[in-house]
C-alpha atoms as one frame of an Amber mdcrd trajectory, in Angstrom:
protein
 -17.356 -36.137 -40.297 -16.316 -38.191 -43.252 -17.774 -37.703 -46.819 -19.654
 -40.254 -48.492 -17.914 -42.080 -51.475 -19.662 -41.363 -54.655 -20.091 -44.951
 -56.110 -22.217 -45.738 -52.733 -24.497 -42.859 -53.413 -26.061 -44.683 -56.480
 -26.458 -48.056 -54.806 -29.294 -46.971 -52.703 -32.261 -46.561 -55.066 -34.154
 -44.029 -52.848 -31.010 -41.842 -52.463 -30.243 -42.075 -56.224 -33.665 -40.969
 -57.285 -33.469 -37.882 -54.804 -30.019 -37.007 -56.049 -31.202 -37.200 -59.884
 -34.416 -35.224 -59.073 -32.343 -32.587 -57.393 -29.985 -32.328 -60.239 -32.991
 -32.166 -62.837 -34.448 -29.186 -60.778 -31.162 -27.327 -60.657 -30.756 -27.899
 -64.495 -34.125 -26.469 -65.111 -33.149 -23.462 -62.689 -30.017 -22.660 -64.638
 -31.778 -22.907 -67.902 -34.367 -20.391 -66.881 -31.542 -18.283 -65.548 -30.176
 -17.652 -69.120 -33.715 -16.978 -70.883 -34.003 -13.002 -71.359 -37.190 -11.297
 -70.364 -38.980 -10.135 -73.349 -38.336  -6.582 -74.550 -34.971  -5.894 -72.501
 -31.520  -5.291 -74.127 -29.577  -7.778 -72.046 -26.214  -6.219 -73.025 -27.094
  -2.725 -71.902 -28.352  -4.110 -68.545 -25.012  -6.184 -68.259 -22.987  -3.173
 -68.852 -24.630  -1.032 -66.567 -24.624  -3.348 -63.693 -20.974  -4.172 -64.203
 -20.003  -0.271 -64.557 -22.422   1.395 -62.215 -23.899  -0.771 -59.676 -20.816
  -2.453 -58.165 -21.148  -2.163 -54.389 -24.917  -1.676 -54.272 -27.728  -3.700
 -53.597 -28.141  -4.627 -56.947 -24.853  -6.267 -57.144 -25.710  -8.238 -53.836
 -29.145  -9.315 -55.263 -27.606 -10.430 -58.376 -25.058 -12.592 -56.519 -27.890
 -14.656 -54.987 -29.857 -14.617 -58.253 -26.871 -16.290 -59.991 -26.297 -13.410
 -62.398 -29.844 -13.703 -63.593 -30.720 -10.207 -62.304 -27.813  -8.574 -64.377
 -28.798 -10.598 -67.548 -32.434  -9.636 -67.185 -33.508 -13.264 -67.410 -37.064
 -14.711 -66.562 -35.534 -15.636 -63.166 -34.171 -12.349 -62.469 -35.796 -12.286
 -58.988 -34.442 -15.685 -58.138 -35.398 -17.281 -54.710 -34.973 -14.090 -52.781
 -38.552 -13.132 -52.444 -39.191 -16.418 -50.952 -36.454 -16.367 -48.714 -37.449
 -12.619 -47.701 -41.077 -13.838 -46.815 -39.670 -16.507 -44.847 -37.467 -14.193
 -42.806 -40.425 -11.950 -42.162 -42.396 -14.645 -40.387 -39.466 -15.895 -38.703
 -38.623 -12.507 -37.151 -42.394 -11.741 -36.530 -42.568 -14.994 -34.112 -41.198
 -13.188 -31.150 -43.218 -10.149 -31.773 -46.422 -11.672 -32.182 -47.575 -14.420
 -29.837 -49.859 -15.743 -32.261 -47.286 -16.475 -34.909 -45.128 -17.961 -32.373
 -47.688 -20.236 -31.210 -48.377 -21.308 -34.722 -44.505 -22.043 -35.372 -44.801
 -24.700 -32.591 -47.971 -26.263 -33.801 -47.897 -28.632 -36.831 -51.228 -27.180
 -38.321 -49.931 -23.598 -37.687 -46.647 -24.397 -39.634 -48.830 -25.550 -42.623
 -50.706 -22.168 -42.579 -47.478 -20.203 -42.080 -46.177 -21.974 -45.190 -49.364
 -20.965 -47.098 -48.902 -17.294 -45.773 -45.297 -17.263 -46.826 -46.366 -18.301
 -50.413 -48.692 -15.555 -50.658 -46.181 -13.084 -49.289 -43.952 -14.488 -51.827
 -46.414 -13.605 -54.804 -46.842 -10.101 -53.254 -43.043  -9.392 -52.942 -42.577
 -10.703 -56.506 -45.058  -8.306 -57.935 -43.768  -5.470 -56.045 -39.998  -6.194
 -57.089 -41.162  -6.965 -60.798 -42.756  -3.772 -60.889 -39.843  -1.923 -59.449
 -37.627  -3.692 -61.840 -39.442  -2.580 -64.976 -39.461   1.197 -63.663 -35.570
   0.769 -63.008 -34.767  -0.782 -66.369 -37.115   1.756 -68.248 -35.830   4.896
 -66.597 -32.233   4.250 -65.362 -30.801   2.326 -68.296 -30.312   4.055 -71.586
 -31.253   1.778 -74.537 -32.113  -1.118 -72.321 -35.701  -0.805 -73.462 -37.037
  -0.616 -76.996 -40.573   0.168 -76.390 -41.181   1.406 -72.990 -44.606   2.098
 -71.631 -47.383   0.336 -69.963 -47.287  -2.799 -72.223 -43.334  -3.214 -71.207
 -44.352  -2.843 -67.617 -47.166  -5.324 -67.506 -45.213  -7.788 -69.618 -42.104
  -7.387 -67.419 -44.363  -7.960 -64.063 -46.286 -11.188 -65.416 -42.839 -12.564
 -66.625 -40.708 -11.957 -63.536 -43.722 -12.876 -61.213 -44.188 -16.176 -62.804
 -40.400 -16.826 -62.693 -40.251 -16.055 -59.068 -43.198 -18.243 -58.371 -41.872
 -21.024 -60.570 -38.354 -20.832 -58.672 -40.480 -20.812 -55.415 -41.948 -23.986
 -56.553 -38.661 -25.702 -57.421 -37.206 -24.962 -53.987 -40.065 -26.625 -52.462
 -40.078 -29.678 -54.750 -36.253 -30.074 -53.919 -36.829 -29.909 -50.407 -39.880
 -32.294 -50.398 -38.637 -34.880 -53.009 -34.803 -34.238 -53.368 -31.883 -33.830
 -51.413 -31.218 -30.872 -49.051 -33.017 -27.616 -48.634 -34.172 -26.313 -51.864
 -33.930 -22.635 -51.406 -30.476 -23.047 -50.192 -29.175 -25.185 -52.795 -30.549
 -22.774 -55.609 -28.644 -19.867 -54.057 -25.423 -22.399 -53.630 -25.344 -23.249
 -57.400 -26.041 -19.510 -58.087 -22.764 -18.717 -56.424 -20.790 -21.696 -57.801
 -21.823 -20.883 -61.364 -19.558 -17.912 -60.961 -16.380 -19.964 -60.333 -15.721
 -20.588 -64.116 -16.008 -17.042 -65.349 -13.831 -15.863 -62.246 -11.233 -18.715
 -63.125 -11.130 -17.409 -66.952 -10.485 -13.607 -65.690  -7.624 -14.747 -63.468
  -5.940 -16.814 -66.228  -6.380 -13.656 -68.595  -4.781 -11.556 -65.819  -1.913
 -14.111 -65.418  -1.072 -13.904 -69.218  -1.612 -10.194 -69.422   0.899  -9.589
 -66.686  -1.199  -7.727 -64.401  -1.345 -10.694 -61.784   1.810 -12.358 -60.509
   1.775 -16.064 -59.986   3.435 -15.962 -56.715   0.551 -13.540 -55.409  -2.075
 -15.840 -56.798  -0.347 -18.809 -55.032  -0.347 -16.868 -51.704  -4.164 -15.847
 -52.247  -5.201 -19.360 -53.161  -3.260 -20.768 -49.948  -5.077 -18.124 -47.842
  -8.475 -19.052 -49.306  -7.808 -22.927 -48.264  -6.950 -21.826 -44.661 -10.130
 -19.623 -44.802 -12.488 -22.346 -45.943 -10.861 -24.818 -43.330 -11.607 -22.399
 -40.563 -15.002 -21.734 -41.930 -15.861 -25.278 -42.107 -14.406 -25.735 -38.350
 -16.338 -22.880 -37.029 -19.616 -23.977 -38.772 -19.698 -27.440 -37.083 -18.100
 -26.273 -33.584 -20.507 -26.321 -30.837 -20.427 -25.882 -27.059 -21.926 -28.935
 -25.512 -24.016 -28.537 -22.338 -24.240 -31.594 -20.395 -28.023 -32.688 -19.471
 -29.036 -35.335 -16.957 -32.290 -37.247 -17.415 -33.221 -39.078 -14.195 -34.566
 -42.506 -13.634 -38.329 -42.587 -14.320 -41.256 -45.102 -13.977 -43.273 -45.254
 -17.081 -46.140 -47.448 -15.867 -46.866 -51.126 -15.608 -43.627 -51.517 -13.670
 -41.679 -50.212 -16.888 -38.552 -48.224 -15.691 -36.647 -45.859 -17.963 -33.100
 -45.825 -16.891 -31.296 -42.339 -16.303 -29.457 -40.938 -19.237 -26.776 -38.273
 -19.746 -26.811 -36.466 -22.992 -26.061 -32.800 -24.088 -27.430 -29.754 -25.748
 -25.167 -28.699 -28.710 -24.823 -24.811 -28.803 -23.385 -23.710 -32.093 -20.732
 -21.191 -32.024 -22.171 -19.655 -35.121 -25.887 -20.004 -34.507 -26.951 -17.316
 -36.818 -24.995 -18.654 -39.812 -24.602 -16.064 -42.796 -27.503 -13.567 -41.775
 -25.410 -11.224 -39.858 -23.328 -10.544 -42.944 -26.449 -10.276 -45.300 -27.967
  -7.811 -42.907 -24.937  -5.866 -42.393 -24.222  -5.588 -45.960 -27.774  -4.659
 -46.745 -27.425  -1.541 -44.537 -23.819  -0.633 -45.467 -24.372  -0.386 -48.957
 -27.517   1.724 -48.822 -25.426   5.047 -49.036 -23.970   3.748 -52.188 -27.058
   2.693 -53.815 -28.781   5.913 -52.911 -25.825   7.941 -54.441 -26.271   5.706
 -57.696 -29.852   6.346 -58.206 -29.930  10.229 -57.063 -28.074  13.338 -57.672
 -28.391  14.615 -54.116 -25.199  15.886 -53.034 -25.571  14.639 -49.528 -25.852
  10.980 -50.609 -22.647  11.461 -52.774 -20.788  12.866 -50.140 -21.993  10.112
 -47.720 -21.089   7.344 -50.076 -17.528   8.594 -50.607 -16.991   7.540 -46.949
 -18.489   4.145 -47.293 -16.186   2.894 -50.214 -14.890  -0.629 -49.805 -11.388
   1.076 -49.537 -12.290   3.429 -46.407 -11.557   2.457 -42.812 -15.134   3.812
 -42.170 -16.528   1.177 -44.207 -14.333  -1.669 -42.565 -15.032  -0.542 -38.972
 -18.773   0.017 -39.713 -19.159  -3.478 -41.380 -17.423  -5.227 -38.469 -19.703
  -3.576 -35.780 -22.837  -4.373 -37.751 -21.775  -7.989 -38.203 -21.222  -8.316
 -34.385 -24.560  -6.591 -33.541 -26.608  -8.656 -36.004 -24.961 -11.884 -35.004
 -26.301 -11.225 -31.315 -29.439  -9.911 -32.674 -30.487 -12.627 -34.926 -29.095
 -15.300 -32.363 -31.524 -13.909 -29.698 -34.485 -14.137 -32.452 -34.059 -17.664
 -33.476 -33.008 -19.003 -29.923 -34.971 -18.767 -26.780 -33.197 -20.006 -23.652
 -36.569 -19.624 -21.657 -38.514 -22.019 -23.785 -35.631 -24.438 -23.812 -35.494
 -24.406 -20.055 -39.178 -24.985 -19.754 -38.733 -27.915 -22.006 -36.056 -29.581
 -19.956 -38.234 -29.055 -16.804 -41.357 -30.450 -18.163 -39.070 -33.713 -19.282
 -37.686 -33.959 -15.797 -34.118 -33.256 -17.209 -31.740 -30.722 -15.757 -28.106
 -29.295 -16.169 -25.924 -30.614 -13.386 -25.292 -27.987 -10.868 -28.038 -25.725
 -11.962 -31.472 -25.256 -10.644 -34.413 -25.939 -13.127 -36.444 -23.119 -14.525
 -35.235 -19.454 -14.559 -31.656 -20.211 -13.261 -31.150 -22.870 -16.296 -32.479
 -20.117 -18.664 -29.986 -17.694 -17.284 -27.021 -20.188 -17.589 -28.133 -21.047
 -21.183 -28.260 -17.559 -22.042 -24.900 -16.783 -20.396 -23.231 -19.525 -22.464
 -24.771 -18.541 -25.690 -23.768 -15.034 -25.227 -20.060 -15.814 -24.574 -19.642
 -18.306 -27.514 -21.530 -15.949 -29.829 -18.740 -13.350 -29.438 -15.822 -15.487
 -31.012 -18.380 -16.542 -33.477 -19.389 -13.116 -34.569 -15.597 -11.999 -34.669
 -14.977 -14.897 -36.964 -17.793 -13.724 -39.397 -16.352 -10.378 -39.153 -12.993
 -11.948 -40.192 -14.341 -13.962 -42.893 -16.219 -10.901 -44.337 -13.597  -8.329
 -44.091 -10.489 -10.507 -45.263 -11.621 -10.737 -48.695 -12.023  -6.736 -49.038
  -8.676  -6.110 -47.587  -7.006  -8.583 -49.764  -8.614  -7.124 -52.900  -7.601
  -3.632 -51.879  -3.944  -4.737 -51.129  -3.313  -6.948 -54.065  -5.627  -5.748
 -56.643  -6.995  -9.274 -57.626  -9.106  -9.851 -60.527 -11.427 -12.062 -58.676
 -12.997 -12.037 -55.075 -14.286 -14.447 -52.805 -16.832 -12.887 -50.619 -17.471
 -13.860 -47.096 -21.252 -13.992 -47.568 -20.861 -16.548 -50.601 -18.258 -18.600
 -48.814 -20.240 -19.149 -45.651 -23.379 -19.978 -47.844 -21.413 -22.499 -49.850
 -19.526 -24.117 -46.822 -23.097 -24.256 -44.792 -25.008 -25.729 -47.536 -22.452
 -28.317 -48.571 -21.994 -29.537 -44.924 -25.918 -29.762 -44.661 -26.234 -31.755
 -48.021 -23.352 -34.093 -47.054 -24.815 -34.684 -43.545 -28.212 -35.637 -45.219
 -26.509 -38.156 -47.657 -24.689 -39.644 -44.657 -28.087 -40.094 -42.686 -29.665
 -41.772 -45.826 -26.724 -44.213 -46.144 -26.733 -44.989 -42.233 -30.606 -45.524
 -42.369 -30.229 -47.683 -45.289 -27.303 -49.648 -43.601 -29.431 -49.869 -40.309
 -32.446 -51.133 -42.244 -30.249 -53.859 -43.714 -28.794 -54.682 -40.568 -32.523
 -55.021 -39.012 -33.851 -57.264 -41.881 -30.657 -59.600 -41.603 -31.090 -59.988
 -37.829 -34.945 -60.830 -38.679 -33.893 -63.329 -41.230 -31.311 -65.117 -38.599
 -33.874 -64.973 -35.779 -36.690 -66.920 -37.969 -34.065 -69.441 -39.148 -33.140
 -70.266 -35.509 -36.735 -70.434 -34.532 -37.559 -72.819 -37.303
């Protein structure tokens, strides 16, 4: 897959409008991510998150919010409430047949979209209220005038910000380029590159980081990114045979040979997110409570402990299989193939086809999950051994690579469609000229 040339992007008016609209929405999002919430001491909040919340759920949330959570901005909740609501209905499909049926129907999808928005508002209200209580009770000096007024103001501000971010994401998806929610998280992560670069330069001048070590880590990062791109686009192609059919009025549709691409990493970044959300629970409980059991438990799950690395790896493999089974249904795929008269050569239609697809999917999910484990744990191991001043988390890396590849693919589709339209118009003009 070759990347489109930059000058060609602005030669297509429709594509140019989409790109400019997307950039405008992203600029608005980044501006809002620097406007502080009324009544909050931003410096006190940032200091607390830096010193006490490392390795907790708060630090993970702050990553996806582009630092807005730690800076107590109006967009502190980010796009995560909307994504959480979307995941809830996605996971509810296999559990509730009614929702699964709605996911297949066009009108049902519109209804689920409305329900997702309503759930997003509810989650924003709950998280905003929890945020106000947390800032008020856990961070000394963060609130000048605590009380009901502060909580009400914070809830209204953060809920409005969360709903506005949801609206921005939907506008990018409908009128811009790429998936809006994914792009917002993408730019929230990319924004951290510049501060991390400055910290690295300071460490080099201070002598705490050797240049040779930095070169070795950068080379390793390039190899990991290359491997991530390869695994993201890698797929197992299952051959499909479509027989010759008579369509009516003597029309005959010739037989076709095609394939079903099963991605090695069908679950994307979700296994790492689920695993991180579980494994940092002990540290989060220990940070916000004085119970001795939580303090002891969290000591066994620090990023430098073997228990953390082993548990993290096992959880990623488990959630890779779990999430793949949720989003991919071999039985439905086999039924659709049977209805179309298509079949896999050498495999009987129906249940045998479903079993074959499930077996192939189970086999390719294992190397995909092991690669996810490698990408997630390698930065932690490097950071522990070399004491790097910066980190390149596996979650952030997979999100950045995945969103970048999807966006480039959409750009190429627009350029290809434009080229095809131009070719068809030229053909019609030539045909008319010959007819005349």
